[in-house]
N, C-alpha and C positions, 0 to 999 in steps of 0.2 A: 242670612247666615246658615251654614251647612247644618242640616238636621242632626247629623252625627255628633255635633258638639253638644246639642241639647240632650241627646240620648245619653251621652257619657255623664253629663251632670245629673240626669234623673236616676242613675244607678248608684249614687253615692249613699253610704250607709247612714248618715246623719242629716238632719235638716240643715239647710244652707242659708246663711244671712244674705250672701251675695256671691256672685261669680262674675269676674270681668276678664277681659283679654289683656295680656301683657306682651312682652317680647317685640319682635319685629313689626307685628301688625299694629301695636300700639305706637311704636316709634316712627311709623310712616314709611318703612322701607322693606316690606315683606317681598320675598322672591316667590316664584310659583310653587317651590318645594319647601317653603318655610313651615316649621312646626307651628302648631296652635298652642301657645302658652297661656293656659287658663289659671287664674288665681282667685282664691276666695276665703270665706270664713264659714266653718261648720259649728254646730251647737251640740255639745255633748249633753246627754241626759244627766239629770241630777244624781242618779245612782252611780254614775261613773265619776262625776266631779268630786263627790264626797267619799268615794270608796278608797281602799288602800292599793288597789291594783294600778298598774301603770296606765296612764291616760293616753289616748291617741291624740296628742297635741298637734301633730302634723300628719296629713294623709297625702301620699303621692301616688298618682295613677298615670300610667303611660299606655296608650293604645295606638296600634298601627294597623291601618287597613285601607285598602284601595287607594294607596297613595297619600293617605292623610295620617299625620301623626299628631296626637293629642297628648299634651303633658298638663295635667291637672294637679295643682298643689293647693290644699286648703289647711289653714291653721284653725284650731279651736279658738273661740272668742277671747278667752283669757290671754292666750299666748299673742294673739293679734293685738290686743289692747296694750299689752306690755311692749311690743315692738313699736307701736305708735308713740308711746311715752319715752322710748329710747331714741327718738328722733331719727327713725329709720326711713329713709327716702323710698325704699322699695315698696313698703306697705302703703305709703301715702300715694304713690303712683297707681298701685292696684285699686285703692279705694276710690280715687278720682278718675279712673279710666273712663272715658266716654263709651267704650266698647263693652256694654253691659249685656250679659247673657241671662243672668238671674238676679232678680231684685226683690226686696221686701220693704215694708214701711220702716222697719227698724234700720235697715241699710241707709235709707234717706236720712233718718234721724242721726245715725252715726256720722254721716258726711257733714252734717251741721256741727255736731259736737267736736269733730276732729279739727275744725278750723282753729280751735284753741290750742292745738298741738304744734301749730306751725310756728317755728322760731328761727332766728338768724343762725342758730347752732346747726341747723340742717346743712349749712354750708360745708361742715366737716365731712358729712356723708359724701357729698359730691366731689369734694376735693380728693378724698381717699379713693373713691371709685375712679376718678379721672387718672390719678397717678397709676393705679393698677392697670387701667387700659393702656396707658402710654408704655408701661413696661412690656405688656403683651405685644403691642405693636412694634416696639423697638427690637424685640426678639424675633418677631416673625411679621414684617410689615405687609399687612393685607388690608384691603379696603373695608371689609366687614368690621375689623377691629377699630379702624379709624372712625367709621360712622358711629360706633358706640361711644368712642371718646368724645366726639363733638356733641352727640346727644346729651351726654351726662353734663358736660360743661355748660351748655346753653340751658339745659333744664335747671341747673343749679343757679345760674345767674338770674334767670327769669323768676325763680322763686324768691330770691333775695331781694329783687327790685320791685316785684309786683305783689308778692305774697300769695300767689296762686300756683298751682301745679300744671305744667304743660310738658308732656313727654314726647309729643310728635315733632320730629326734627324738621319736617317741611313747614309746619305751622310756626315753629320757633324761628325759622329762617325768614319768615315774613317780617319779623321784628329785627333780626340781626343782620339780614342781607349779606351773608357770606357767599361770594360768587362761586365758590368751588363745591358747595353743598349739593347743588342739583346734579352735577356731573358724577359725584360719588354715589348719590342714590341711584342714578340711572345705571351705573355699573352693578350695583347690588341687585337691583330689581331684575336686571337681564341675566342674573345668575353668574356674573363675572366677579363676584365678591372675593374670590381667592386670588385675583389678579395682584401681582406685586408691583410696587412703585419704584421709580428710579431714585438714585441718591439725591438728586435735586428735589424731587418730590418730598422725600423724607425730611430733608433739611427745612423746606418750606413749612411742612406740617408741624415740625418741632417748634418752630418760631411761633406759629399760630397757637399751639398748645400752651406755650409759656405766656403768650399774650392773654389768652382767655383765662388761663389759670390765675394770673395776676388780677384780672377783672373780677373773677369770683371771689378771691381773697379780699379785695378792696370793698366789694359789696357787703361783706360781713359786717363792717364797722359802720 
């Protein structure tokens, strides 16, 4: 792992419970110029938690240098726990990301506790996210958006049927075996993610979106 990622983490103002990698690296289709999206939890001191001043619930850091862009976002523990209880799929994926850059004993404990937060109602998160991605794709049909659409749908179905989080599209496709995924990923990885699709391609992917969306809806019950 690039040392600059660890250097960025070490400069954060508060102790960190954990930091993991999200975005294209987690999803299994990073390009050579992909940003490094780091996510985690910071621990505010007691004096800030009980004080009257505004708390730094979320800290966002963006660093660019030598062709490397790092976007680090951390929530304080209270906010992160609230998001977990609101059935937020994003924070689950961050918590269970296998790409761990900073870990603590409490982080491992939290992963155990958070198993109790997994419910079938998380399907609403993935359905809503998939619908938003389809609208983006329909307005501007690009391969990158399409990959995010399939990643979301397959992650949601996998969670509903197995009770576990898997956000890597290539690993998910070992289960779902969609023949077009490998080609889409190859386009993305070779930095052709902005390539546009034909009307026939769009029609095909629309039917696949509807099919997988129905599968996700059915897995809720």
